[in-house]
N, C-alpha and C positions, 0 to 999 in steps of 0.2 A: 503433605497436609500442612496447612498454614493456620496459625492461631490468630486471634483477634488483634494482635499487635503487628502482624505482617511478618513475623519470624518463622522461617521454615522449621518444622519439627521433623526430625528423622528418627524413626524407631529402629533400633538394632533388630536384626532378624530374630524372631522368636521371643522378643522381649516386649510384651504388651502390644504387639503389632495389631492384635485384634481387639484393642480396647473398645469397650462399648460406649458409644456416644451418649447413651442414656445416663451413665454414671457421670460423665463430664457435665452434662446439662444439670444433673442434680447438684453437683458441686458449685456450678455457677449460681444456682438458686440459693444455696447455702450462703455463698459470699454476699449476695444481695441482702439476705436477712441480717447477716453480721454487720454490714455497713449501715443498714437502717437502724438497727438496735444501737450501734456505736454512736450515731448521731442523737438518738432519743435518750440514751442513758449515759452519755458523756464518757465513753472509754475510747482509748486510742490503739490498743493492742489486744489481740486475742491470743492467749497462750495455749489453751486446750479447748477442744470441742468434743462434747459427749453426744453421740447420736444413738438413738434407739432405732434399730432396724428389725422389722418383723421378718420372720422366716418366709412369709408369703408375699413380701414386698417386691419381689423380682429385682433385687439389687445384688450385683456381684461385688462382694466386699473388697476383694483384692483390686479390682478395677476402680472401685470408689476410692480406696486409699491412694492409688497412683494418681487418679484425677484430682483428688484433694490437694496433693502436693503441687501439682502443675498449676491448678487454678488459683491457689492462694499465693503464689509467688508474686512479690511486689505489692501485696495488699496488707491491710491491717492484721491479717492472719498468716503472714509469711512466717514459716517455720513453726506454725502451731501444730500441736500434737492432736491427732484424731483418735478418740477412744470410741469403740463400737460396742454397744450393749445389744446383744441378740435377744429378741423377744420371740418366744415360740408362737406358732400358729395355733389358733383355736377355732373350732366351729361347733355349731349346734346341730346335732343329729335329730332330724324331725321324727323318724320312726321310733327311736328308743329314748327320745327326750333327755339327751345327755349333752353336756359340754365335753368335747373330745379334743385331744391334741392332734394336729395334722402337720406333716412335714412339708407338704406341697399342695398346691391347688389340685382339686379333683381326686384327692386321696379318698379311700373308702373309710367308713366308720370302723374303728378297730373292734367294736363290740358286736355290731350286727351286720357289717359288710355293706351297708347302704351307701348309695351315691347322693342321697338327699341331705347334704351338709350345707349349712349356711355359715360362712366365715364371719366371726364376730371379733377377732383380734389377730394381730400379727401380720397385717397386710399394709402397715403404714411405716413411714420413716419420719422421725421428728428430732429436732434439736432438743435434748433434754436439759443440758447444762453447759455453761461457758465459764472458763477461767479467763479473766480479763485484767488489764491494767488501765 
């Protein structure tokens, strides 16, 4: 695998060899936001990034942590700490008219067993807070 600088990356056997490219792409997007905000708000270094990640956001947090460290190398967020705030999934059950907690997409309503759930939170990822210099 080659990164965008042309340096070959060799993953040790069994050590994140199956890293999801989805998480790498998410971290590249996070870096873009950090760079845009650094220019707009006049800061030069990011020390900590707090991310809210919903249980239904389809993000593998360990892969995201690894990708974050790789993508942030040499940037204004080099050596920044990543804090993850987990947000539970919630959905509206149409038959029993309740807001219910769900662990994954397509869960059944814990009260009536219905599949007629409409997700209303916990399916997003957002930068909640930054510590900068």
